[in-house]
C-alpha positions as CSV (number, residue, x, y, z in Angstrom):
1,M,75.1,103.7,95.5
2,P,78.0,105.7,96.8
3,Y,80.0,104.6,99.8
4,T,78.9,106.9,102.6
5,E,81.2,108.4,105.3
6,S,79.4,106.4,108.0
7,Q,79.9,103.2,106.1
8,K,83.6,104.0,105.7
9,K,83.9,104.7,109.5
10,A,82.1,101.4,110.3
11,T,84.3,99.4,108.0
12,L,87.5,101.0,109.4
13,K,86.3,100.3,113.0
14,Y,85.6,96.7,112.2
15,Q,88.9,96.2,110.4
16,K,90.8,97.8,113.3
17,K,89.0,95.5,115.8
18,T,89.3,92.3,113.7
19,Y,92.6,92.4,111.8
20,K,96.3,93.0,112.6
21,R,98.4,94.5,109.8
22,V,101.8,92.8,109.3
23,P,104.2,94.8,107.2
24,L,106.5,92.9,105.0
25,D,109.7,94.4,103.4
26,L,110.9,92.7,100.3
27,R,113.6,93.7,97.8
28,Y,112.0,94.9,94.5
29,E,113.4,91.9,92.6
30,D,112.1,89.5,95.2
31,Y,108.7,91.0,95.1
32,E,108.6,90.8,91.3
33,R,109.5,87.1,91.4
34,L,106.7,86.6,94.0
35,K,104.2,88.5,91.9
36,E,105.0,86.6,88.7
37,H,104.7,83.3,90.6
38,C,101.3,84.4,92.0
39,E,100.1,85.4,88.6
40,K,101.0,81.9,87.3
41,L,99.0,80.4,90.1
42,G,96.1,82.8,89.6
43,K,96.3,84.0,93.2
44,P,96.8,87.4,94.8
45,V,100.2,87.9,96.6
46,N,98.4,88.4,99.9
47,T,96.5,85.1,99.5
48,L,99.7,83.1,98.7
49,I,101.6,84.6,101.7
50,K,98.7,83.7,104.1
51,E,98.4,80.2,102.7
52,L,102.1,79.5,103.1
53,I,102.1,80.9,106.7
54,F,99.2,78.8,107.8
55,K,100.7,75.7,106.1
56,E,103.8,76.3,108.1
57,L,101.8,76.7,111.3
58,E,99.9,73.4,110.7
59,N,103.2,71.5,110.1
60,N,104.6,72.5,113.5
């Protein structure tokens, strides 16, 4: 079943209300190192970044 325009609108509305986007600038070589590390762990880059942030917050 195709994704309807109203479903798209509802999803965007929910995301805007629920999430805050946080841009992150990395040098290409740093991103490649991070990406390779994540592939070894079997995790998406976004997941690892969030895990590390929350781990840091818990430790403080």
